[in-house]
C-alpha positions in Angstrom: -3.9 4.2 -32.6 -1.8 6.9 -34.3 1.8 6.5 -35.0 4.0 8.8 -32.9 6.3 11.2 -34.7 9.1 10.3 -32.2 9.7 6.9 -30.7 10.4 8.4 -27.3 8.2 10.4 -25.0 9.8 12.7 -22.4 7.2 13.2 -19.7 7.9 16.0 -17.2 5.8 15.9 -14.0 5.0 19.2 -12.4 3.2 20.8 -9.5 4.0 24.5 -9.4 7.7 25.7 -9.4 7.3 27.0 -13.0 10.8 28.7 -12.7 12.4 25.2 -12.3 10.3 23.8 -15.1 11.6 26.6 -17.4 15.2 25.5 -16.7 14.3 21.9 -17.4 12.6 22.7 -20.7 15.5 25.0 -21.7 17.9 22.0 -21.6 15.5 19.9 -23.7 14.9 22.5 -26.4 15.5 21.2 -29.9 15.8 17.5 -29.1 14.1 15.1 -31.6 12.2 13.3 -28.8 8.6 14.5 -27.9 8.5 16.5 -24.7 5.2 16.8 -22.8 4.4 18.2 -19.3 2.0 16.3 -17.0 0.7 18.6 -14.3 -1.2 18.2 -11.0 -3.3 21.4 -11.0 -0.5 23.9 -10.7 -1.6 27.4 -9.5 1.4 29.3 -10.8 2.6 30.0 -14.4 3.4 26.4 -15.4 0.9 26.4 -18.2 2.2 29.7 -19.6 5.8 28.4 -19.5 4.8 25.3 -21.5 3.1 27.6 -24.0 6.3 29.6 -24.4 8.3 26.5 -25.2 5.5 25.1 -27.4 5.3 22.0 -25.2 2.0 20.1 -24.8 0.5 20.6 -21.3 -1.6 17.8 -19.8 -3.3 18.5 -16.5 -5.4 16.7 -14.0 -8.8 18.0 -13.5 -8.3 17.9 -9.7 -5.3 17.3 -7.5 -4.4 13.7 -7.3 -0.6 13.5 -6.6 2.5 12.3 -8.4 1.4 8.7 -9.1 -1.5 10.0 -11.2 1.0 11.9 -13.4 3.1 8.9 -13.9 0.0 7.0 -14.9 -1.2 9.8 -17.2 2.2 9.8 -19.0 2.1 6.0 -19.2 -1.3 6.0 -20.8 -0.1 8.5 -23.4 3.0 6.4 -24.0 0.8 3.2 -24.6 -2.0 4.8 -26.6 0.2 6.9 -28.9 2.5 4.1 -29.9 5.8 5.4 -28.4 8.5 2.8 -28.0 10.1 4.4 -25.0 9.0 6.5 -22.1 11.2 8.8 -19.9 9.6 10.1 -16.8 11.4 12.9 -15.0 10.9 15.5 -12.3 10.8 19.1 -13.4 13.8 19.9 -11.2 16.2 18.1 -13.5 18.7 19.5 -16.1 19.8 17.4 -19.1 23.1 17.8 -20.9 23.3 17.6 -24.6 23.2 14.0 -25.9 22.0 12.5 -22.6 18.5 11.6 -23.9 19.8 10.2 -27.1 22.1 7.8 -25.2 19.3 6.8 -22.8 17.1 6.1 -25.9 19.9 3.9 -27.4 20.3 1.9 -24.2 16.6 1.3 -23.9 16.7 -0.8 -27.0 18.4 -3.5 -24.9 17.3 -2.7 -21.4 13.6 -2.1 -20.6 13.9 -0.3 -17.3 16.8 2.1 -16.8 17.9 4.5 -14.1 20.5 7.2 -14.7 23.3 8.9 -12.9 23.0 12.1 -10.9 24.9 13.8 -8.1 25.1 12.0 -4.8 21.8 11.9 -2.9 21.4 11.8 0.9 19.0 8.8 0.6 20.9 5.5 1.3 18.7 3.8 -1.3 19.8 6.0 -4.1 23.6 5.9 -3.4 24.4 3.7 -6.4 23.0 6.5 -8.7 25.8 8.8 -7.6 28.0 9.9 -10.6 30.9 10.5 -8.3 31.2 6.7 -7.7 31.5 6.1 -11.5 33.7 9.0 -12.7 35.9 9.8 -9.7 34.9 13.4 -10.1 34.7 15.5 -6.9 31.5 16.6 -5.2 32.3 20.2 -6.1 32.6 19.3 -9.8 29.2 17.5 -10.1 27.3 19.9 -7.8 27.6 22.8 -10.2 24.7 22.8 -12.8 26.8 24.8 -15.3 29.2 21.8 -15.5 26.7 19.2 -16.3 27.9 18.9 -19.9 31.5 18.2 -18.7 30.2 15.4 -16.5 28.2 13.9 -19.4 31.3 14.1 -21.7 33.3 12.3 -19.0 30.8 9.4 -19.1 30.9 9.3 -22.9 34.7 8.8 -22.7 34.4 6.1 -20.1 31.6 4.3 -22.1 30.6 2.0 -19.3 27.8 -0.5 -20.0 24.7 -0.6 -17.9 24.8 -2.6 -14.7 22.2 -4.5 -12.7 20.7 -2.8 -9.7 17.9 -3.7 -7.2 16.2 -0.3 -7.1 15.7 2.5 -9.6 15.6 6.1 -8.4 12.4 7.7 -9.6 13.7 11.3 -10.2 14.3 10.3 -13.8 14.1 6.9 -15.5 13.4 5.2 -18.8 11.0 2.4 -19.8 10.5 0.6 -23.1 7.4 -1.3 -24.2 8.8 -4.5 -22.8 7.6 -3.4 -19.3 3.9 -3.5 -20.4 3.3 -7.0 -18.9 4.5 -5.6 -15.5 2.4 -2.5 -15.4 -0.5 -2.2 -12.9 -3.0 -2.1 -15.8 -3.2 -1.1 -19.5 -3.4 2.6 -18.7 -1.7 2.7 -15.3 2.0 2.1 -14.6 1.7 1.8 -10.8 -1.0 1.3 -8.2 -3.0 4.6 -8.0 -3.4 4.2 -4.3 0.3 5.2 -3.8 -0.6 8.9 -4.3 2.9 10.5 -4.0 5.4 8.0 -2.8 6.2 4.3 -3.1 6.2 4.2 -6.9 9.9 3.3 -7.1 9.5 0.3 -4.7 6.4 -0.8 -6.6 8.2 -0.9 -10.0 11.4 -2.4 -8.6 9.4 -5.3 -7.2 7.4 -5.9 -10.3 10.0 -5.4 -13.1 12.6 -8.2 -12.9 15.3 -6.4 -15.0 16.5 -3.2 -13.4 19.6 -1.5 -14.9 21.6 1.6 -14.2 22.6 3.5 -17.3 26.2 4.7 -16.7 26.4 6.7 -19.9 23.8 9.2 -18.9 23.9 12.0 -16.3 21.3 14.6 -15.3 21.6 17.3 -12.8 18.9 16.9 -10.1 18.3 19.9 -7.8 16.7 17.6 -5.2 14.0 18.7 -2.7 12.7 21.5 -4.9 9.4 20.0 -6.1 8.6 17.7 -3.1 10.7 18.9 -0.2 13.2 16.9 1.7 12.9 13.1 2.1 11.6 11.8 5.4 13.8 10.6 8.2 13.7 6.9 9.1 10.3 5.6 10.1 8.6 9.0 9.7 5.6 9.8 7.6 6.4 11.4 4.3 4.4 14.7 4.2 4.3 14.5 0.4 1.7 11.8 0.9 -0.5 14.2 2.7 -2.5 15.9 0.0 -3.9 18.3 2.6 -0.4 19.9 2.8 0.6 19.2 -0.8 -2.5 20.6 -2.4 -4.5 22.3 0.3 -7.4 19.9 -0.2 -9.2 17.6 2.2 -8.1 14.0 2.5 -10.1 11.4 4.4 -8.8 9.7 7.6 -9.0 6.4 5.8 -6.7 7.6 3.0 -4.3 9.1 5.6 -4.1 5.8 7.4 -3.4 4.1 4.0 -0.5 6.5 3.3 1.0 5.9 6.7 0.7 2.1 6.3 2.4 2.2 2.9 5.2 4.3 4.2 5.9 2.0 7.1 5.9 -1.0 4.8 8.3 0.8 2.5 10.8 1.4 5.3 10.4 -2.1 6.7 11.2 -3.6 3.3 14.2 -1.4 3.0 15.6 -2.3 6.4 15.0 -6.0 5.8 16.8 -5.8 2.5 19.8 -4.2 4.3 19.8 -7.0 6.9 19.8 -9.7 4.2 22.7 -8.0 2.5 24.7 -7.9 5.8 23.9 -11.6 6.5 25.1 -12.5 3.0 28.4 -10.7 3.5 28.9 -12.3 6.9 28.2 -15.8 5.5 30.5 -15.1 2.5 33.3 -14.0 4.9 33.0 -17.2 6.9 33.1 -19.5 3.8 
């Protein structure tokens, strides 16, 4: 095992949309942490963009989906001796100082989510920076103001808080999560393909925290399309649409089953929360 020059690996997952990857890499230029792109067989200029920014480009040999990229990044994190791993979509912009702060908080908390602008998904509502800072939607929805939002968080200096679910658009891990990984070289179950990773990790890792000192601007829906409506199949799990490649009926049924289980767990969690509130009000 070789000693990594940086203690933190920033792993950007990509499938096409090289123009968005360029924006992401631009915000990470010059940081002391190692930045690498993990790609799922892009057919556009993603590799060329990485060469322009002198960023290492690691690609699947065949289309396998987002989970395989998380696992590729995790394997690199483990084998290269990094202390921290930050996995992020390529449709994310980072203000100056955000990665340094996340790296600092990972020293105490092994699994951290970060703040972003409000998401339409009810499961990701606690990641909304508006709830923490009091800033308006117009203020946080402008990518050219992401540095102002980050500076506001620095002034507030709020410690991380416990959460039940970590939004997977961007999150940090330390080596303390290794016992909870799927295997030595896989962070999550490879059968999840493109969705369900967040639920998988949130179930397995007991300590889940929200870093309230870090903000990143997430474009949302650029790399994967809109999230599914309740009880619908997420088309991102259909590699036939996602990569124009054949997927067996058996795999399609597995994807559909996993998505139904994911929604069922979410609604059961909401029902338990409502029952707890009702019992608390009666006591």
